C-alpha positions as CSV (number, residue, x, y, z in Angstrom):
1,M,77.5,178.3,106.4
2,P,80.8,176.2,107.4
3,R,79.8,172.9,106.7
4,L,79.3,173.7,102.6
5,L,82.4,174.6,101.9
6,H,82.7,170.7,102.1
7,L,79.3,169.7,100.4
8,P,81.2,169.4,96.8
9,F,84.3,167.1,98.3
10,Y,81.8,164.8,100.0
11,F,78.9,164.2,96.2
12,A,82.5,163.9,94.1
13,L,82.5,161.1,97.0
14,L,79.9,159.5,96.0
15,T,80.4,159.7,91.9
16,I,84.2,157.6,93.0
17,L,82.1,155.3,96.0
18,C,78.7,154.7,93.0
19,T,81.2,154.6,89.8
20,C,83.5,151.5,90.6
21,G,81.8,148.1,88.8
22,P,82.5,144.9,90.0
23,A,85.9,143.1,89.9
24,P,86.4,141.2,86.0
25,K,85.3,138.0,86.1
26,I,88.0,135.4,85.3
27,S,87.3,133.4,83.6
28,P,88.1,128.7,85.2
29,T,91.7,127.5,83.2
30,T,90.9,125.3,80.5
31,V,93.0,121.7,81.0
32,V,93.4,118.6,78.5
33,G,96.2,116.4,79.2
34,N,96.5,112.3,77.8
35,V,98.0,109.8,80.3
36,R,99.9,106.9,78.4
37,Y,100.8,103.7,80.5
38,N,102.9,101.4,79.0
39,A,102.9,98.0,81.9
40,T,106.0,96.3,79.0
41,N,108.0,98.7,80.0
42,Q,106.9,100.4,82.7
43,L,106.7,103.5,81.1
44,M,103.9,106.8,82.0
45,V,104.3,109.5,79.1
46,A,102.3,112.4,80.2
47,T,100.2,115.4,78.7
48,L,99.3,119.0,79.2
49,N,97.6,121.4,77.8
50,I,96.6,124.7,80.1
51,S,95.4,128.3,78.4
52,P,94.8,131.0,78.6
53,V,98.5,131.2,78.9
54,D,99.2,133.7,81.2
55,T,98.1,131.5,83.9
56,V,101.0,129.4,83.7
57,G,103.6,132.2,83.1
58,V,102.9,133.6,86.7
59,Q,103.0,130.0,88.6
60,A,104.4,127.5,89.1
61,P,104.6,124.0,86.6
62,P,102.1,121.7,87.1
63,T,103.3,118.2,88.0
64,L,102.7,114.4,87.7
65,L,102.7,112.5,91.4
66,G,105.2,115.0,92.6
67,S,107.0,115.7,89.9
68,A,107.1,118.5,88.2
69,M,106.4,118.6,84.4
70,P,108.6,120.2,81.7
71,P,107.7,122.5,79.1
72,L,107.0,120.9,75.8
73,E,108.4,123.9,73.8
74,R,107.5,122.9,70.7
75,A,104.2,121.8,71.0
76,G,104.5,126.2,72.2
77,P,103.6,127.9,75.3
78,G,101.0,126.2,77.6
79,S,102.2,122.9,76.6
80,F,104.0,120.5,79.1
81,R,105.0,117.1,79.2
82,T,106.7,114.6,80.7
83,R,107.8,111.0,80.6
84,R,108.7,108.6,84.0
85,Q,109.8,104.6,84.2
86,L,107.0,104.1,87.0
87,H,104.9,101.5,88.5
88,F,101.6,101.9,87.8
89,P,100.0,103.7,91.2
90,G,96.3,103.6,90.7
91,D,96.0,106.9,91.7
92,L,96.6,109.5,90.0
93,Q,97.2,113.4,90.5
94,M,98.3,116.4,88.9
95,T,98.2,120.4,90.4
96,L,97.6,122.7,88.2
97,P,97.9,126.9,87.7
98,C,94.8,127.2,88.2
99,G,94.0,131.7,87.8
100,Q,93.3,133.0,91.7
101,A,93.6,129.5,93.7
102,S,97.5,129.1,94.6
103,E,96.3,125.7,93.3
104,C,93.9,123.1,92.3
105,V,94.2,119.5,92.2
106,L,93.0,117.1,90.2
107,D,92.0,113.5,91.9
108,Y,91.0,110.1,90.4
109,T,92.0,106.5,90.3
110,F,92.0,104.2,87.3
111,N,91.7,100.3,88.0
112,P,94.4,98.6,85.8
113,V,94.1,95.4,83.0
114,F,96.0,92.9,83.3
115,A,96.8,90.3,80.8
116,D,97.4,87.2,82.7
117,S,94.9,85.7,82.4
118,I,94.0,85.4,78.4
119,P,94.3,81.1,77.5
120,S,97.0,80.7,74.9
121,E,94.8,79.0,72.8
122,I,91.7,80.7,71.6
123,S,88.9,78.7,69.6
124,L,86.6,80.4,67.7
125,A,83.6,77.4,68.3
126,R,83.1,78.0,71.6
127,T,82.9,82.0,74.1
128,V,85.4,82.1,76.2
129,A,85.2,84.8,79.6
130,F,88.4,85.4,81.2
131,P,89.1,88.2,84.5
132,V,91.1,90.5,82.5
133,A,90.8,93.2,85.5
134,N,89.7,93.4,90.1
135,V,86.7,95.5,89.3
136,G,84.2,96.4,85.9
137,L,85.0,99.3,83.5
138,K,82.7,102.7,84.9
139,E,80.6,105.2,82.6
140,Q,83.9,107.0,80.5
141,E,85.8,103.8,80.3
142,S,86.1,101.7,77.9
143,L,88.6,97.8,76.6
144,V,89.7,97.2,73.7
145,I,91.6,93.1,73.2
146,F,93.9,93.2,70.0
147,F,95.0,90.5,68.4
148,E,98.2,91.2,65.7
149,P,99.2,88.5,63.9
150,L,102.8,87.4,63.8
151,D,104.1,89.6,61.0
152,R,101.8,92.6,62.2
153,S,99.7,91.8,59.0
154,N,96.0,93.2,60.1
155,P,95.7,93.8,63.7
156,K,92.1,92.5,64.4
157,R,90.1,94.5,67.8
158,I,87.2,93.5,69.6
159,Q,85.2,96.7,71.5
160,L,84.3,96.5,75.1
161,I,82.3,99.9,76.1
162,G,81.9,100.5,80.0
163,P,79.9,100.2,82.5
164,T,80.2,96.1,83.2
165,D,79.2,94.4,86.4
166,S,82.8,92.5,86.2
167,G,86.1,91.8,85.4
168,I,85.2,89.5,83.5
169,L,85.7,89.6,79.9
170,T,83.6,87.1,77.4
171,L,84.6,86.7,74.0
172,P,81.4,84.8,72.0
173,K,82.3,83.2,69.2
174,N,80.4,85.6,66.8
175,S,82.2,88.1,68.2
176,L,85.3,85.5,67.2
177,E,85.1,85.6,63.9
178,D,87.1,88.0,61.4
179,I,89.7,86.7,63.5
180,P,91.5,83.9,61.4
181,E,93.2,81.5,62.6
182,G,96.3,81.3,63.7
183,D,99.5,83.3,66.6
184,Y,99.0,87.0,67.5
185,Q,100.3,89.0,70.5
186,V,97.8,90.2,72.2
187,Y,97.0,92.8,74.4
188,L,94.7,94.7,75.6
189,I,94.1,98.3,76.0
190,K,92.0,100.3,78.6
191,Q,90.2,103.4,77.8
192,Q,89.1,106.1,80.6
193,L,88.1,109.8,80.1
194,F,88.2,111.7,83.4
195,Q,86.3,115.0,83.5
196,D,86.2,117.6,86.4
197,S,84.8,121.4,86.4
198,T,84.9,123.9,89.2
199,A,84.9,127.3,89.4
200,Y,89.1,127.4,88.3
201,Y,89.5,125.0,86.5
202,N,87.8,122.8,83.6
203,A,89.8,119.7,83.0
204,S,89.7,117.1,80.8
205,V,92.3,113.8,80.9
206,Q,92.5,110.5,78.7
207,T,94.2,107.7,80.6
208,E,95.2,104.5,78.4
209,F,96.4,101.3,79.4
210,F,98.4,98.9,77.5
211,S,99.2,96.1,79.0
212,K,101.5,93.4,78.4
213,N,101.5,91.4,75.3
214,V,100.8,87.4,75.6
215,M,100.8,85.0,72.8
216,V,96.8,82.7,72.2
217,N,96.5,80.8,69.0
218,V,93.2,81.2,67.2
219,R,92.0,78.0,65.7
220,Q,88.9,76.1,65.3
């Protein structure tokens, strides 16, 4: 009989154990960012938007290349922006607050472009080719060459979508037919979309690199 006195407690314990469900699933952090670098003044401007917002409040702020990114208060909670003057690093690394993980790291490579090899004269009558990078474009990368008149009246652009085999930019003569003769400031913009997903985050970062300007005369 003494054993029967413990049965109510035993059944109550079983009820508690059986009604405990699995731990609630935490949604991954969403990160949307933009990194823009201007080679003329060596200025990098980076913006990150992180959600849900409560992820940010309990953990350290995001960093870019080891430096904390200050909040961008006018854009609301979860927004950050930093401005830095530096030589373009090539390898870009960010740390992020991301839920259960103490720290998540985004690390990717961006190969810059250069305008030094753009010829000072371009003939509309023939194809022209010149190096603009050490490697070709990859998937999720594009390159735009801008021809901007000195009076900035009507700029022209030619776009190339990756992947490509090499860092040589070839402009067939038919791609130049809409560009009037004259003097132009010419520069390159390379864009890359970096995307990554783990159990802790979904990230999408657009990187843009603006080359220095060079003077080019376009003629027949």
